[in-house]
C-alpha positions, 0 to 999 in steps of 0.5 A: 595364754592369749585367746583370738575369740571371733565374733559377729553382731548385727551393723546398724544398718540392718544389712551386714553381720560385723566381723570382729575380735576379741583378745584376752589372756585369762590366766592375767586379772583384767584391768582395762579395756581397749577399742580398737576403730582401723583404718582405711582400706584394711581390717582389725586382723592387722592390729593382731600383734599389738593386741597380744601384746596389750592383752599380756598386759591385761587389757582385754582387747576388741575391734571389729571390721567396719561396714565396706571392709575385711569381713564386714561385707556380703561380697567383695564387691561391698569393700569400699563402700559404706552404707547409701545413707550417712555412712559416716554416722552409721560407722560411728554408731556401729563403734558405739554398738560394739562399745555398748557390748563389750560395756554389759560383758566386762562393766566393772573395767575403765573404757579406752578407745584407739582410732588410726587412720580412717578409724581415728575420724571416726573416733573424733567424731564418736567421741563428740557424741559418746565421749562421756561414756569412756574414760579416756581416748587414744588418736592415731596417725590423724591429720587435719586437711584443710577444708577448702581441698576437702570442700573441692574434694567433695564437689569433683566426687559429687560430680562423677558420682553423678555420672557414674555412680556411688558404686564407682572406683576412681583410680582419678579420686585415688591418685588425688586423694593419696597420689603424693603420700608416698613421693619421698619414700618411693619412685612409684607414687602408688606406692605404700612406702609410706605406710612404714619401713618396715618391708615385708609389712609393706609386701603383706599388705599390698599382697592381701586383697582386703588391702588392694582394693579402691574406695567406691565414690560413695566411700570418698564422699564418707571419709570427706563428710567425716572429716568436715564434721570433726573440723567445725568448731561447732562439733568440736565444742561438744567434745568432753573437757574431762576426757583424756587424750593421747595423739599420737603419730610418726612424725614423717606421717604424710596422712599427718602433713609430717607432724603438722596435722597432729599438732593442729588438733592438739591446738584445736582441742587445747584451746577447746579446754581438754584438761588432759592431752598428750601429742607424741610424734616418732621422728623416724616414723611413718602412717601405721607406727604400730607396724614400725621397726620401733614398734615395740616401744610404740607398744610399750608406750601405749601400754604405759599411758593407759595404766598412768590413766588407771592409776589416775582413775584409781587415785580420783576414786580414792 
């Protein structure tokens, strides 16, 4: 039977307790750990179905609500706000803090991380510093945005922030960043059909307060800084070449420009010399492949990939 343990641990910002879950089936021998880094404007509890599936397969699964998300806030007014100084690094340090806690508790098990959407950008930065301490990474729902667009977006955000302050929530900025995402899926440009074909998941997402807020300008700036950081060639050069990577997305995901973004990331990492890297695109899937109509197959593919990494690791030890 799978249990879900709720716990909290202190953020590196020294101001917040981070809300976290750990899924485990104690009737199944544990064979590995998967740490999840969730996406923008959501929370770790949305991964319950996926985490439960993997726990039944023998994986210990854990993750936390990032700063400014879910229950890792002192009040709902903090949703969409990270921290005043270097929010990108702070989020990555929080991810690593959970890594150290879990590795201390389950020291003998292989360790893997998965990042979805914004969480994939954070994990891509994380592995530039801490990649040698993990055994594999799954990059999901990611993208590669043009440097010119990122710089322009940051300049506009900075100008508005100078007038309105970093806590301001700008519908204009939100439309600028995400206003085209729904154009192929629904009549409302601010609709959420681009997330998944599964209408029940879209309806639930829209009706959850913790998934319905606008990012603050601080949050937008943090996200843009993260993406600029991970696209920098000097930072890409810090990636461990022997770290196994699985890049997986929906081919109809607008965040990844309909497959072009994940493929560009794959090519960048191949050019860097990453030795073991696989790209998989699901032809009909949109942004949230873990909540798609074919999610059962997605779960199975990820579990098989993790088990393949485990087998290779055991073979190398022998």
